[in-house]
C-alpha positions as CSV (number, residue, x, y, z in Angstrom):
1,M,105.6,112.7,92.2
2,A,102.4,114.5,94.0
3,T,103.5,116.7,96.2
4,V,104.3,115.4,99.6
5,T,104.4,117.0,102.9
6,E,107.3,117.7,105.6
7,A,105.4,115.6,107.9
8,E,104.8,112.7,105.6
9,V,108.4,112.3,104.2
10,S,109.4,112.6,108.1
11,R,107.0,109.7,109.0
12,A,108.3,107.7,105.9
13,I,111.5,107.8,106.9
14,K,110.3,107.0,110.8
15,E,108.5,103.9,109.6
16,Y,111.6,102.5,107.5
17,I,113.9,103.2,110.5
18,L,112.1,101.5,112.8
19,E,111.3,98.7,110.9
20,E,114.8,98.3,109.1
21,F,117.1,99.0,111.7
22,L,114.8,99.4,115.4
23,P,112.3,96.5,115.4
24,G,110.7,96.4,118.9
25,E,112.0,99.6,119.9
26,N,109.4,102.1,121.3
27,P,108.4,104.7,118.3
28,E,108.1,107.5,121.1
29,E,112.3,107.2,121.8
30,L,112.8,108.1,117.9
31,T,112.5,111.3,117.3
32,E,113.6,114.2,114.7
33,D,116.9,114.8,116.7
34,T,117.8,111.2,117.7
35,P,121.5,110.8,116.5
36,L,121.4,107.9,114.3
37,V,124.8,107.8,112.5
38,T,127.0,109.0,115.7
39,S,125.4,106.7,118.0
40,G,126.0,103.8,115.8
41,V,122.4,103.1,115.1
42,L,123.4,103.5,111.2
43,D,126.4,102.0,110.1
44,S,128.0,102.3,106.6
45,V,126.0,99.7,105.4
46,A,122.9,101.1,106.9
47,T,123.4,104.4,105.7
48,L,123.8,103.4,102.1
49,K,120.5,101.4,102.6
50,V,118.8,104.5,104.1
51,S,119.7,106.7,101.4
52,M,118.7,104.1,99.0
53,F,115.3,104.3,100.4
54,L,115.0,107.9,100.0
55,Q,116.0,107.9,96.3
56,K,113.6,105.2,95.6
57,K,110.6,106.3,97.7
58,F,111.3,109.6,96.7
59,G,112.7,109.7,93.6
60,I,115.1,111.8,94.4
61,K,118.8,111.4,93.5
62,L,121.7,111.8,96.2
63,A,125.0,112.9,95.5
64,A,127.8,111.0,97.2
65,H,128.6,113.6,99.7
66,E,124.5,113.7,100.8
67,T,125.2,110.3,102.3
68,D,127.7,111.5,104.6
69,V,126.8,112.2,108.5
70,E,126.0,115.8,108.1
71,F,122.9,114.8,106.2
72,M,122.0,111.3,107.4
73,N,122.4,111.6,111.2
74,T,118.8,112.6,112.1
75,I,115.3,112.0,111.0
76,G,115.2,115.9,110.8
77,S,118.5,116.6,108.8
78,M,116.8,113.6,106.1
79,T,113.9,115.2,105.9
80,K,115.3,118.4,105.3
81,L,117.5,116.8,102.5
82,V,114.5,115.3,100.9
83,C,112.1,118.2,101.2
84,D,114.8,120.6,99.4
85,K,115.2,117.9,96.7
86,L,111.7,117.9,95.9
87,K,111.4,121.9,95.7
């Protein structure tokens, strides 16, 4: 896969979450630090869908523990996870 920037990773994740789970919401309100799992935006099924998207989109493999709230609660934490995997 071609090198992607952190900003590109973040933008792709944000676009996916807005399209799949927050249609019609103001994109400005979804920030890098918006809690997604702990606020109920993403439930366990949605978290699984996001992890599958990340793996397919960025060609990475996630371990089971990497789908926990620690890694999946914010766009920022997901971006870090993906970028760390791409290094």
